[in-house]
N, C-alpha and C positions, 0 to 999 in steps of 0.2 A: 317678617323676615326681610333682611337686607339682601340686595343682589350680590352676586359673587364679586363683581368689580369693586363695589364699595368695601366689602370685607378685605379684598386684596390691597386696596389703597390704604385702608386703616392698618393692615398688617405691616405694610412697607413703612408707614409713618411711625408705628410703634418701634420697629427695628431701628430706624434712624435716630429716633429720640433717645432710646435706651442706650444705643452705642455712643452717641454724643455725650450723654450724661455720665456714662461710665468713664469715658475718656477725660472729661473736663470737670464734671461737677461733683463727683463723690470722692471724698478724701479717705475712704476706707482702704487700708493697706492690703487687705485681702483681695481687693478688686483692682489689682494693678493692670499693667498693660498686657498681661498674659491671658485675659478673658476676652473672647471674641464672640459676638452675637452672629450666629450663622443663619437663622431662619426664624420667622414668626408666623404663626397661624392663628386666625381669628374664627370663632364659631359663626355660623350663619346669622344668629341673632345679635351679634356684636357684643355679647356679654362677657365672653371669656377669651383671653389671649394666651397662647402657649409660646414662650420664647425659648428657642434652642440656643445653647451656647457651648463653646469648647474652651478648655483650659489647657494651655501648654505648660506641662510640668508633670510632677509625679502625683500619686494618689492623695498625698497630704495637701498639695496645692489645689486639687479638685475639690476636696472636702472643705477647705477654707473658703474657696470661691463660692461654693454652694451656700455656705453659711452667710457670707457677705451679701450675696444676692437676696437671700431671704430677709436679711435685716434691712436692706435698702429698698424692699418692695414697695413700701408706702411712698417714699420719695419719688421713685420711678413712676409709680401710677399717677401721682400728682402732676408730674411733668408731662406724661402722656395726655392726661385730661386737659391740661393747659394748651398743649399743641394741637390736639384733635378738635376741641371745641364741640364735642358731642354732648348729648344730654346725659348719657351714662358712660362713664369711663370703664373699659373692660378690666376685669380682674386679671392679674398677671400670674402665670405659673411658669417657673423656670425649670427647664429639663436639660440635663446634660446631653449633648448631641453625641450619638454613637458613631458618627462618621469617621473620626480618626481611628477608632478601634477596628471598624469594618475595613478601612483602607489598609491597616496594618495586617489584618487577617488575610486579605486578598494578596498583599505583597508576599506574605509567607507562603501561601499556596502557589503563587507563581514561581517563587524561588525553588520550591520542591519540584514543580513540574520541569523547570529548567535543568535541575540536577538529574532528574530521571531521564530527560531527553539526552543529556550528555552521556549518561551511562549506556543508553541504547546505542547512541552514535559510536561510542568507543567499542562496544561489543560487536557491532556490525562492520567495523572498519576493515577487518581482514577477511570477512566472509565472502564466499563465492556463491553463485547460483546453484540451486539443487539440480536443475536440468540445464537446458541450453541457455545461453545468455539472452537470446531473443526467442521467446516461446510462441511467437505469432507465425502463422503460415503465410507464405508468400505465393503469388500466382504460379510461379514455376514449380513449386513443391506440389501443388494440387494436380498439375498436369502429369508429373512423374508418378504419382500414386494411382491415377486412374488408368495408366497404361497407354496413354496417347503419346504420339511422337511429336506432336506440335505442328504437323502439316495441315494445310487447308483441306477440308472435306473429310479428313479422318481416314482415308483409305490408303492402303499400302501400295496399290498399283499406280497411283498418280492420276487416274482418270476421273476421280470424284465419284465413283459408284461403289457400292458395297456388294459383295457376293453373297 
């Protein structure tokens, strides 16, 4: 088994080589400038590589890009083997990255939360407190409730003794 650093370096190399080849080397119209390589992962034994990609466009563009990547898999693997110089070139598997869909879902959830917050803010704009505006006791209030007058010693005769 290879170490993780070697697998990471190979994954980075694969991502760069495939992105460069898609941009400049492959003339397939299905793989235009709307395909982006987002990530690459290599297994620990360096035998298999998974390449994640995104396609900017509709479902038809995604389907045609997937077919184009599948048909160009051999050419891309040859380029990776030439650039890597390893004994065995990893097999490539292309997977559509779910990141854009996840980001869109999160944005929709945040929009719903903002709308809900706005409704709560609007409903509470004219509201008043159920009790006093300040529900906390103050030291002067505690003295009034216990019956003390606030003088030192607590006696009413002023001598400091209790009867």
